[in-house]
C-alpha positions in Angstrom: 0.0 18.4 3.2 -0.6 21.9 4.5 -3.5 22.4 7.0 -5.6 25.5 6.7 -5.7 26.9 10.3 -8.6 29.1 11.4 -10.0 30.3 14.7 -13.8 30.8 14.6 -14.0 32.4 18.0 -14.4 36.2 18.2 -12.0 37.8 20.7 -14.7 40.0 22.3 -18.3 40.1 21.1 -19.1 42.9 23.6 -15.9 44.8 23.0 -17.8 47.9 21.9 -20.1 47.9 24.9 -20.5 51.7 25.4 -21.2 52.2 21.6 -23.8 49.5 21.5 -25.5 49.8 24.9 -25.8 52.6 27.4 -28.4 51.5 29.9 -29.4 48.1 31.3 -32.0 46.5 33.5 -30.9 44.0 36.2 -33.9 41.7 36.8 -33.6 40.0 40.2 -35.7 37.6 42.3 -34.5 36.6 45.7 -35.6 35.1 49.0 -35.1 36.7 52.4 -35.1 34.7 55.5 -36.4 37.2 58.0 -34.9 35.4 60.9 -31.4 34.7 59.7 -31.4 37.7 57.3 -29.9 35.4 54.6 -30.8 36.4 51.0 -30.8 33.7 48.4 -30.7 34.3 44.6 -33.7 32.7 42.9 -33.4 34.0 39.4 -31.8 36.9 37.5 -31.0 38.2 34.1 -29.2 41.3 32.7 -31.0 43.0 29.9 -28.7 45.3 27.9 -30.6 48.1 26.2 -29.5 49.3 22.7 -28.1 52.8 22.7 -31.2 54.3 21.0 -33.4 53.3 24.0 -33.6 55.9 26.8 -33.2 54.9 30.4 -36.5 53.4 31.8 -38.0 54.3 35.1 -36.9 52.2 38.1 -40.2 51.4 39.9 -38.7 49.6 42.9 -40.6 49.7 46.2 -38.5 48.5 49.1 -41.6 47.0 51.0 -43.1 45.2 48.0 -41.9 41.7 49.0 -44.3 38.8 49.4 -44.5 36.8 52.6 -44.9 33.0 52.1 -47.7 32.5 54.7 -48.6 34.0 58.0 -46.2 31.8 59.9 -43.4 31.8 57.3 -40.0 33.3 57.9 -39.5 33.8 54.2 -40.3 36.8 51.9 -39.6 36.8 48.2 -38.8 39.9 46.2 -38.5 40.9 42.5 -36.5 44.0 41.5 -36.0 45.5 38.0 -33.0 47.8 38.8 -32.0 50.3 36.1 -28.3 50.9 35.8 -25.6 51.5 33.2 -24.7 48.7 30.8 -21.1 48.7 32.1 -22.3 48.2 35.7 -24.8 45.5 34.8 -22.1 43.6 32.9 -19.8 43.9 35.9 -22.6 42.5 38.1 -22.9 39.5 35.7 -19.2 38.8 35.7 -19.1 39.0 39.5 -21.9 36.4 39.6 -19.9 34.3 37.2 -17.0 34.6 39.7 -19.3 33.5 42.6 -20.3 36.8 44.2 -23.6 38.7 43.8 -25.0 41.8 45.6 -28.3 43.6 45.7 -28.6 47.1 44.2 -29.1 49.9 46.6 -32.5 51.5 46.7 -31.4 54.2 44.2 -30.3 51.5 41.7 -26.6 51.9 42.5 -24.6 48.6 42.4 -22.2 48.5 45.3 -18.8 47.0 45.0 -18.6 43.3 46.0 -16.0 44.2 48.7 -18.3 46.9 50.2 -19.0 45.7 53.8 -22.4 47.4 53.7 -23.5 45.6 50.5 -26.4 43.2 50.8 -24.9 39.9 49.5 -26.9 37.2 47.8 -26.3 33.5 48.5 -25.7 31.9 45.1 -25.2 28.3 44.0 -22.1 27.1 42.4 -22.6 28.1 38.8 -21.4 26.7 35.5 -21.6 28.6 32.2 -22.9 28.0 28.7 -21.1 28.8 26.4 -17.6 29.4 27.6 -17.1 33.1 28.2 -16.8 35.4 26.2 -18.6 33.5 23.5 -22.3 34.4 23.1 -25.1 32.3 21.6 -27.3 33.9 19.0 -30.8 32.6 19.6 -33.5 32.2 17.0 -37.0 33.8 17.6 -38.7 30.4 18.1 -36.3 29.2 20.8 -38.0 28.1 24.0 -34.8 28.6 26.1 -35.7 32.3 26.8 -39.2 32.4 28.2 -38.4 35.5 30.3 -37.2 38.0 27.7 -39.4 40.9 26.6 -41.3 40.5 23.3 -39.5 43.4 21.6 -36.2 41.6 21.7 -35.5 39.9 18.4 -32.8 37.1 18.1 -30.7 38.2 21.1 -27.2 37.1 21.8 -27.1 35.4 25.2 -24.9 33.8 27.9 -26.1 31.6 30.7 -24.9 30.8 34.3 -26.7 27.8 35.7 -26.3 25.9 39.0 -24.2 22.8 38.4 -26.5 20.8 40.6 -30.3 21.0 40.9 -31.4 23.9 43.1 -32.5 22.5 46.5 -35.9 24.1 46.9 -36.9 21.7 49.7 -34.0 23.0 51.8 -35.2 26.6 51.4 -39.0 26.3 51.7 -41.7 24.0 52.8 -44.0 22.5 50.1 -46.7 25.1 50.9 -44.1 28.0 50.8 -42.7 26.7 47.4 -46.2 26.7 45.9 -46.9 30.2 47.0 -43.5 31.4 45.8 -44.1 29.8 42.3 -47.4 31.6 41.8 -46.2 34.9 43.0 -43.0 34.9 41.0 -44.8 33.8 37.8 -46.9 37.0 37.9 -43.8 39.1 38.1 -41.2 37.3 36.0 -43.9 36.4 33.4 -42.9 32.8 33.1 -43.3 29.7 35.3 -40.1 28.6 36.9 -41.9 25.3 37.6 -41.6 24.5 33.9 -37.9 25.6 33.8 -36.5 24.0 37.0 -33.0 24.3 35.6 -33.3 28.1 35.9 -33.8 28.2 39.7 -30.7 30.1 41.1 -29.5 31.0 37.6 -28.3 34.2 35.9 -28.5 35.2 32.2 -27.0 37.9 30.0 -29.3 39.2 27.2 -27.7 41.3 24.5 -30.3 42.5 21.9 -29.3 43.3 18.4 -27.6 46.7 18.7 -27.6 47.6 15.0 -31.1 47.0 13.7 -34.5 46.3 15.1 -36.0 43.9 12.6 -35.4 42.1 9.3 -38.4 41.5 7.2 -38.8 39.8 3.9 -41.5 39.6 1.2 -42.0 38.2 -2.2 -42.1 40.5 -5.3 -43.4 39.1 -8.6 -41.7 39.9 -11.8 -42.2 38.7 -15.4 -43.4 35.1 -14.8 -41.9 32.8 -13.8 -39.2 35.1 -12.3 -39.7 36.3 -8.7 -37.6 38.4 -6.2 -37.3 38.4 -2.5 -37.1 41.9 -0.9 -35.3 42.1 2.4 -35.7 45.2 4.5 -33.6 46.0 7.5 -34.7 48.6 10.1 -31.5 50.2 11.5 -31.5 51.6 15.0 -31.1 55.4 15.4 -27.6 56.4 14.5 -26.6 52.9 13.4 -25.7 51.4 10.1 -25.9 47.9 8.7 -23.2 48.5 6.2 -20.5 45.8 6.3 -22.8 43.1 7.8 -22.9 39.8 5.9 -26.2 38.4 4.8 -26.3 34.6 4.3 -29.3 33.8 2.1 -30.6 30.4 1.2 -33.5 29.4 -1.1 -34.6 26.3 0.6 -37.1 23.4 0.4 -37.9 21.0 3.2 -35.6 18.4 1.5 -32.7 20.6 0.6 -31.1 23.9 -0.5 -31.5 25.1 -4.1 -29.6 28.5 -4.0 -27.2 30.0 -1.6 -25.6 33.5 -1.5 -23.4 35.4 0.9 -23.0 39.1 0.4 -21.7 42.2 2.2 -24.5 44.7 2.9 -24.4 48.2 1.4 -28.0 49.2 1.9 -30.9 48.5 4.3 -32.8 47.2 1.2 -31.7 44.1 -0.5 -33.4 42.5 -3.5 -32.5 38.9 -4.4 -33.6 38.2 -8.0 -34.3 34.7 -9.1 -35.4 33.4 -12.5 -38.1 31.1 -11.2 -40.7 30.8 -8.5 -39.5 31.2 -4.9 -41.4 29.2 -2.2 -39.3 29.5 0.9 -36.0 31.0 2.2 -33.8 31.3 5.2 -31.6 34.3 6.1 -28.8 34.7 8.7 -26.8 37.9 9.5 -23.2 37.8 10.5 -21.2 40.7 12.0 -17.5 40.2 11.7 -17.1 42.1 15.0 -20.0 40.9 17.1 -20.8 37.5 15.6 -24.3 36.3 14.5 -26.9 39.0 14.9 -29.7 36.8 13.5 -30.1 33.1 12.9 -33.1 31.1 11.9 -33.9 27.5 12.4 -37.1 27.6 10.5 -38.0 28.4 6.9 -39.8 31.6 5.8 -42.6 30.4 3.5 -44.3 32.6 1.0 -48.1 32.0 0.7 -49.2 32.4 -2.9 -52.7 31.0 -2.9 -55.4 30.6 -0.3 -58.5 28.4 -0.6 -60.9 29.0 2.2 -64.4 28.1 3.3 -67.0 30.8 4.1 -69.0 29.8 7.1 -72.1 31.0 8.9 -71.8 30.6 12.6 -74.3 30.9 15.5 -74.1 30.4 19.2 -76.1 27.4 20.6 -76.8 26.5 24.2 -76.6 22.8 24.8 -78.6 21.6 27.8 -78.1 18.3 29.5 -79.0 16.7 32.7 -77.6 18.9 35.5 -75.3 20.9 33.1 -75.3 23.2 30.1 -72.7 24.7 27.9 -72.3 26.9 24.8 -71.1 25.7 21.4 -70.5 27.6 18.2 -72.2 25.7 15.4 -71.4 26.6 11.7 -72.1 25.5 8.2 -70.2 26.1 4.9 -72.1 28.5 2.6 -69.4 29.1 0.0 -65.7 29.0 -0.9 -63.2 31.7 -1.8 -59.9 31.3 -3.6 -57.2 34.0 -3.7 -54.1 33.7 -5.9 -53.3 30.9 -8.3 -51.1 27.8 -8.6 -48.9 26.8 -11.4 -47.8 23.4 -12.7 -44.6 23.7 -10.7 -46.6 24.5 -7.6 -48.8 21.5 -8.2 -45.8 19.2 -8.4 -44.2 20.7 -5.3 -47.5 20.2 -3.5 -47.5 16.5 -4.3 -43.9 16.2 -3.1 -44.7 18.1 0.1 -47.7 15.9 0.9 -45.6 12.7 0.4 -42.7 14.2 2.4 -44.8 15.2 5.4 -46.7 11.9 5.3 -43.4 10.0 5.6 -42.4 12.4 8.4 -45.5 11.5 10.3 -44.9 7.9 9.8 -41.3 8.2 11.1 -42.6 10.2 14.1 -45.2 7.5 14.8 -42.5 4.8 14.6 -40.3 6.6 17.2 -43.3 6.5 19.6 -44.1 2.9 18.9 -47.5 3.8 17.6 -49.2 0.6 16.7 -52.7 -0.3 15.8 -54.0 -3.9 16.2 -57.3 -5.3 15.1 -58.1 -9.0 15.3 -54.3 -9.5 15.7 -54.2 -10.9 19.2 -51.2 -13.1 18.8 -49.2 -10.5 16.9 -50.0 -7.9 19.6 -49.0 -10.2 22.4 -45.8 -11.2 20.7 -44.9 -7.5 20.4 -45.6 -6.8 24.1 -43.5 -9.8 25.1 -40.6 -8.5 23.0 -40.9 -5.2 24.8 -40.8 -6.9 28.2 -37.8 -8.9 27.2 -35.8 -5.7 26.6 -36.4 -4.2 30.1 -33.2 -3.3 31.8 -34.6 -1.5 34.9 -37.6 -1.5 37.2 -40.8 -2.6 35.4 -44.2 -1.2 36.4 -47.5 -2.5 34.9 -50.6 -0.5 35.6 -53.7 -2.4 34.5 -57.0 -2.5 36.5 -57.8 -5.9 34.9 -54.5 -7.6 35.5 -55.0 -11.2 36.7 -53.2 -14.5 37.1 -53.3 -15.3 33.4 -51.5 -12.0 32.5 -48.8 -12.6 35.1 -47.7 -15.7 33.2 -48.4 -14.6 29.7 -46.6 -11.3 29.8 -44.4 -10.4 32.8 -42.4 -13.6 32.7 -41.1 -12.5 29.4 -38.8 -10.0 31.1 -35.3 -11.2 30.0 -33.2 -10.1 33.0 -34.1 -11.8 36.3 -32.4 -9.0 38.3 -35.1 -6.5 37.2 -37.9 -6.0 39.8 -41.4 -6.2 38.5 -44.3 -4.1 40.1 -47.9 -4.7 39.1 -50.8 -2.5 40.0 -54.2 -4.2 39.6 -57.6 -3.3 41.0 -60.2 -4.5 43.5 -62.9 -4.2 40.8 -61.4 -7.2 39.0 -59.8 -9.2 41.9 -63.0 -9.4 44.0 -64.8 -11.3 41.2 -65.0 -15.1 41.2 -62.1 -16.9 39.6 -64.5 -19.2 37.8 -68.3 -19.2 37.4 -69.9 -20.6 40.5 -66.6 -20.7 42.4 -66.0 -19.2 45.8 -62.3 -18.6 45.0 -61.8 -15.0 43.9 -59.5 -13.7 41.2 -57.4 -12.1 43.9 -56.8 -15.5 45.6 -56.0 -16.9 42.2 -53.5 -14.2 41.4 -51.8 -14.6 44.8 -51.5 -18.4 44.4 -50.1 -18.0 40.9 -47.6 -15.4 42.2 -46.5 -17.8 44.9 -45.9 -20.6 42.5 -44.1 -18.3 40.1 -41.7 -17.0 42.7 -40.6 -20.6 43.6 -39.0 -21.0 40.1 -35.3 -20.7 39.8 -33.8 -17.3 38.8 -37.1 -15.5 39.1 -37.6 -11.8 39.3 -38.6 -10.0 42.5 -42.4 -9.4 42.1 -44.6 -7.1 44.1 -48.3 -6.7 43.3 -50.6 -4.0 44.7 -54.3 -3.3 44.5 -56.2 -0.1 43.8 -59.0 -0.4 46.4 -62.4 1.1 46.1 -65.3 0.3 43.8 -63.6 2.0 40.9 -59.8 2.1 40.3 -58.1 5.4 40.6 -56.4 4.9 37.2 -58.6 3.9 34.2 -56.0 3.6 31.4 -53.3 0.9 31.1 -49.6 1.6 31.2 -46.3 -0.2 31.0 -43.2 1.6 32.3 -39.5 0.8 32.3 -36.2 2.2 31.2 -37.6 5.8 31.5 -40.2 5.1 28.9 -44.0 4.6 29.3 -46.4 3.0 26.9 -50.1 3.6 26.9 -52.3 0.6 25.9 -55.8 1.1 24.6 -57.1 -2.0 26.3 -56.1 -4.3 29.2 -53.6 -7.1 28.6 -56.3 -9.7 28.9 -57.8 -8.6 25.6 -55.0 -6.7 24.0 -55.1 -7.0 20.2 -58.3 -9.0 20.0 -60.3 -5.9 19.0 -59.3 -2.5 17.7 -56.5 -1.5 20.1 -53.8 1.3 20.1 -50.4 1.2 21.7 -48.3 4.4 22.0 -45.0 5.3 23.7 -45.7 8.6 25.5 -43.6 11.5 24.0 -43.4 13.1 27.5 -43.5 10.2 30.0 -42.4 12.3 33.0 -45.8 14.2 32.8 -47.6 11.0 34.0 -44.9 9.1 35.9 -45.5 11.0 39.1 -49.2 10.1 39.2 -48.5 6.5 38.4 -46.0 6.3 41.2 -48.5 8.1 43.5 -51.2 5.5 42.7 -48.7 2.8 43.5 -47.8 4.2 46.9 -51.5 4.6 47.8 -52.4 1.1 46.8 -52.6 -1.9 49.2 -50.3 -4.9 48.9 -52.0 -7.9 47.3 -51.2 -10.1 50.3 -52.9 -7.7 52.8 -55.9 -7.1 50.5 -56.5 -10.8 49.9 -56.2 -11.5 53.7 -58.8 -8.8 54.4 -61.1 -10.2 51.8 -60.9 -13.7 53.2 -61.6 -12.4 56.7 -64.6 -10.5 55.5 -65.9 -13.6 53.7 -65.4 -15.8 56.8 -67.2 -13.2 58.9 -70.1 -13.1 56.5 -70.4 -16.9 56.3 -70.4 -17.1 60.1 -73.1 -14.6 60.4 -75.3 -16.4 57.9 -74.7 -19.7 59.7 
């Protein structure tokens, strides 16, 4: 059997560089150690400018750096150097090869072998994708927080440090915080939210042929409708020969697909029925994808809205006040109309999105228990039994009973178990009228438990103070964290929610910090016993 051989890789997406781009801006952020004179690349990207855009003004001020504290030896700088597209691409390829230099004050980029060039220390960089392939990004991609808003669906290439950028080796914690805030105001995004971009370089190639592609619905003789697509070519450019890939699409599948070679900036797609949503991609045989979408363009045909009267009200409470906008509905307005087909589609959509929400809830272990104590506890024990790494339980009301009922369900005895309880519970009497406290009881139960054969390594700590530093209840293991709506001692007995956090890393640090600040159970119980003995002696 013959095999159809094809190579989908374009030989050179930037082969016509001078025709597509004339100028570029090299955006650079770097650190200068004023003592060693070493310069370290913090972040950079090359912004190629389509040929129709004139050269911008280079506003560089050599003394505009920011010192990271009065006693700091570090200054950080940001530069937006204007140069030619060819020189900027050359700088990017040099960085890819492991060498980077600063532009001269006049914007000139010196050769990398120029002995007078100011070199930048850069990390060992890896690339995505493999050069010379470029990625065509959709408009809703969060991978490009730094690009200007005028850029629509750019083609990109990325150079990122192979290992995490060692900020702690460059700055102190105070210097790092000052650098983050200062850089955010000049790079227009927070590197703290994109730690993978420290020390990185990026190539941004905007669409060189057209500025924007817009689409709108045109009504014809019912039920027929059309979709009008309008390209906005750049000055001196033509979209002729580009390929439009058009899909009429529903959330559950594709209904119509068409691929055509463009002859005009205006394209009308005629359909013999109602059109609800479409997607469109644009392919250039020479440059690759100029536009891709990963979301559906939806046409709104009817709007049903409330008319409200709103007034500002000042709410005053004990020691505080705040404003609130209070409103009431005085009427409704409807624009457009629905058809039988639209009504059926609406029912399908409602059911489709309801199932989506149910699937999302299931992936996050969203569970609601009410008067289902045994079922809830069985579920928690099954969770504990699956733990394969360090277990952390944070529950201000964790006592001796919970130690036996839940944490002994961990299936692997080589998994360490950490428990964080609180003084608010443990200083209470173990039983009514008893001098033994819940802390003593928990320590005794822990000692008996640890004597058993093949038992996990336990460590229990106590959040001291009248109120625990953490109010909610958490179970953490295997990089996941579950939030419990009540403590383990009453879990499931009343209306209680359980949820696996979608972003556990957002709270993991605070949980570990609370653990580090807490006292060991043994030391806390010993202090409590000493205080009780001291109090008893004084009374005697």
